[in-house]
N, C-alpha and C positions, 0 to 999 in steps of 0.2 A: 340763328347761328349757334353752333355747338360749342359749348364751354369745354375747352380742352382740359379742365381742372376734372371733369367728371369722366373723362373719358379714359380707360386703361388701353393704351396702345398696346397691342400683343408684343411687338418687338422690345418695347421698353419695359413692359412685365416680364418677360422671358429673360432680358439681360439682367435685370434686377434680380430675378430668382436663381441666375447662374452666378452673379457676384455674392449674393449670400450663402450659395452653396460652397462657392471657393473659400469664402471667409471662413466659413465654420469649419470646413476640412482642413484649412491653414490652422486654425485653434485647435483641433483635436490630435493633430500632429504633433503640435508643440506640447501638448498636454500629454501625450503618449510618450515623448521623449523625455519629457520631466519626471514621469513616473519612471520610465526605465533608470532614470540617473538615481532616482530615490532607491533602487535596488542594491544600488551599490555603497558602501561606504565613501566618504569624502576623499581620503587617502587613496583608494582605488580608482576613484574619478580622476583625482589629479593624475595619478602614475599611467593610467589608460591616455590620457589629454597628452602627455609626453611621449608614451610610446608612439601614439597614432601621427603625432609631430614628425617624429624622427623616420616613421615609415613612408609619411608621403614626401619628405624631403628628398629621401633617398630614391624615391619613386621619379622625382621630377629630374634629379641629376642624371637617372638613366633612360629618361625618356619614355617613361613606362606609367602604367595607368594603377591607379591606387585603390579607385572605387568604380565599377566592381575589378578586384584584383585578380589577375591569372594565378593558378598555384605555382606554376612556374616562376610567377615574382617572388611570391613571398618565400617558395624555397630558397631561391638565390638571396634574399633579404637576409633570411636568419643566417646563410651560411657566411654572408659578408659581416654580420655582426659578431659572428662566432670568430672570425678571423681576426676581427679587431679589439677581441679579449674580453667580448661580452659574455657573461656567466649563464648557463642554462637555465636558471629560475628565471633571469630577467627574459630571458628569450621566448620562456614559457608563458610569461606577463603580455609579453609583446603580441605572441599569436592570441591570447586571449582577447586583446584589445580589439584586434584586426577582426576577430570572430564578431565582437560586438558591434562593432561599426557596420560590417555587412549586414548581420541578422537585423538590426535596427532599420536599416535601408531597404530591406526585403530582398539582399541578395544571398547566394550561396555561400557558404562561409569556405574559402578557400583552403583555410588551415587545416580542414578535415581531409582533405587529399591525401590519399597515401604516399604520395611522393613527398609531400611535407613532413608527414611523418616519419618518412625513412629518413630524411635528412634530419630531423629533430632527434632521432636516435642515435644517429651517427655521430652529432654532437656532443649526447650526453655520453656516449662509450669513449670518446676521444678526451673529452674535458673533464669528465667527471661529475657527480650532480652534490657531492659533500658542500655543506653551507659553511661559512666562516661563522662560527657562534659567538657572541661576546659573554665574555666572563660574568658569570652570578655575582652579584652583591649579596654574599651569603651573610647570616648573622654576625657572624667574626668579623666582616668587612663592613657592614654598616655601622657596627659599633665604633670601629676605626675612624670612618667618616663622618659619623655626628660630632665627633669630639672637635671636629675642626669648624662646626657651626659656632659663628661669633654670637654674643650676646647682645644683638641688635634685632630690629624689627626684620632685615631679611634674614639673618640666620635664624631666627624663630620660625619664619616660613619655609625656608630651607631643610631644617630639622624634622618639622611636621609632614613637609612632602616626601623625603628620603621615607620616614618610618612609615606612613600611611599606605605609600606605593609598594613598600616591602611587605607588609602586613598584611595587605589585601591582594596579594600578587596581581597588581594592578596594571595594565597596557597604559601605555602615556595619554593615548586619547580619553582612555576612562578617567584617569587621575584627573586632568584640566577640565573634563565637563562636570565633576562633581559640583554640586550647590550645596547650600546650608539645609536644603529642603531633603537632601538625599540622607543625610545623618540622622540616625534615631540614638539616642542615649537609653541605655539599660543599665542595671546593676553591675553585669558582668563587661560591660565594655561599648560598642557601639555597631548596630547595623546599618550596613552601607547599601544603598540601593544603586546599582548600576544602570541606568535608564537605555542604554543602547551599548553593545559591544561589537565585537568581531563575530561572535558566537551567538549573536542575538540582535540581527539585523533590523527584524522587524519591531523592536523596541518595547518587547513584553516587561521586560526589565528582571534584573536578577539580584536578589540580597545575598549578601555575604556577613560574615558575624567577625568581629574583630575585638579579641579581648583587650583590655588594658594592659596586661603581661606584667610580670614582677620586674624584669629590666628596664624594657624600652620605656615602658608607662605610656602609650601611644595616644590614648586618650586626653590623658594631662598635657602632654606636647601640644594635640592639636587644639585643645581649649585654649592653650597659653597664647598661641598666635591667634586664634580669633580674636581674643579679647583685646591682645596687644594692637591688631589691625581695625578693631571696633567693625567687625564684619558680623551683620546681623541677618542679611539675605544676600543672595546672588552667588557668583563663586567662590569656592573656598579657596583658591589659590591664584593669586594676581600679580601682575609687575608691580614692581616697586621702583619710582624713579630716584634719582641721587639722593634728592632731599630728604627722602624718606616719604614721599606722598605715596598714598596706595591708589592704583588705579582701578576701575571698576571692571574693566574686561578682564576674561580669564585668561591665563597663562597658555603658550601653545604649546603643544605636543614636542616641538622641538626644543623649547627651554626646559622640560624634563633633562633631556639627554645633556644638555648643556651643565644642569645644575649636578646631574650626576657624575660628570666627569671632571667637573671642579673639586668635588669632594674627593673622588678616587684619586686625583692628583694629589691633593693635601695629604691625603691619607698614605701616599708613598706609592701608591699603584700605578701600573701602566696606564695611561688615560686612553690610549687608542682602545685598550680591551673592552671598554666599557661602554653603556649605551644606555638610553633610557628603559630598554626590556632587561637590564642588568636586575632591576629591583623585582620584577616578576620571576626569573630566573633564579634569584637569588633564594626567594622565598620557597619554591619548590624544589630546591636542592637542599636547602637547610632541612626541610621538611624529610626530605629522604634520607640525610645523614643521620637524623634523631630517629628514624623508624616509624614516622607517621604512617598511618593507614593511606593505601592508594587513593580511595574512594574519599576518604577525607581532604586530602590533597586536592582533588579534582572539584570537591565542593566549594574550595576556596578559589581555585584557578579558574574552575567553569569549562575547562577542557570536555570536550563532545567524546574524544575517543583516548581510552585508556593508554594508546601505544605512545602517544605524544609525551605524556606524562612518564610513561615507563622509561624513556630516554634520558630524562633528568635523574630518576632513581636509578639506572645502571651506572651512569657515570659518577654518580656519587659513592657507589658501593662496589667500584672496579677492585678493590683491595680486600674488601670483605670475605672471608671465607675462600681467599685465592686458590685455586687448585693446586699450585707449586709452593704454597705456605710450609708443608711438612719435609720439603727436601731442597728447596731453593737457599 
């Protein structure tokens, strides 16, 4: 009598092989999707998710297929969104989300169709593409804002956050991602390593120099905060509970915007005009106003294109050598 344990039944063996192949394919599919997500910043992934949810909900309400979607479906969707007041910049991002979803699933990108492009062009011409820019927290405004930081543990943190964000022309996400290991003290000030940023998605790292300064004394303020909070490792900027207990986790990017708005209001500025980006914009604007070299500005801000920085420079110098100065 044959022992069934020693016999490889062809059907069982084939089924096992197929099962293993399917399981491995599923694992690789998930790994591929994960790597594709890693190609984007966390904030981009978040907003793409919101955009796709909006698109899919609209398709369901119209009994249309979202994946793969017909070009006419996408064209009608962006026309609908524009009609309810969604700005062109947001629509462009929603098209990018739809493109990513389709390409990730092996489908042709419907947003590339000439009909969709024509609708998008018409929306831009109708609505305009100018973006609402937040006010820069210039050196003068920062001076007014930090005067309102109380002599408490929270005030010390906020003062250090405002000054470091301003002096480093840091994005909100970059500011809250900083850790003790990213700070190197030198006789002139500090070197700050930014591990990953909008212009360095692969995480090669970028290093900027921040002098202590004659007026702001940025390094001294940062050291005061770290000593008061007894922070020797981990995140630089952290949430503080009502009783003064400092948490281990880092602040969120949203918290930076909240802090900027708080002190803008206390300084008598219009709160709605300011955001987390105001710190970055403020450094570039102040640099342009004082005649800083364009490429030295880019060295700190880490912009990859001079054209972007030139927009700040132009705004800062609109009245300088004005064409009508001699006769107006």
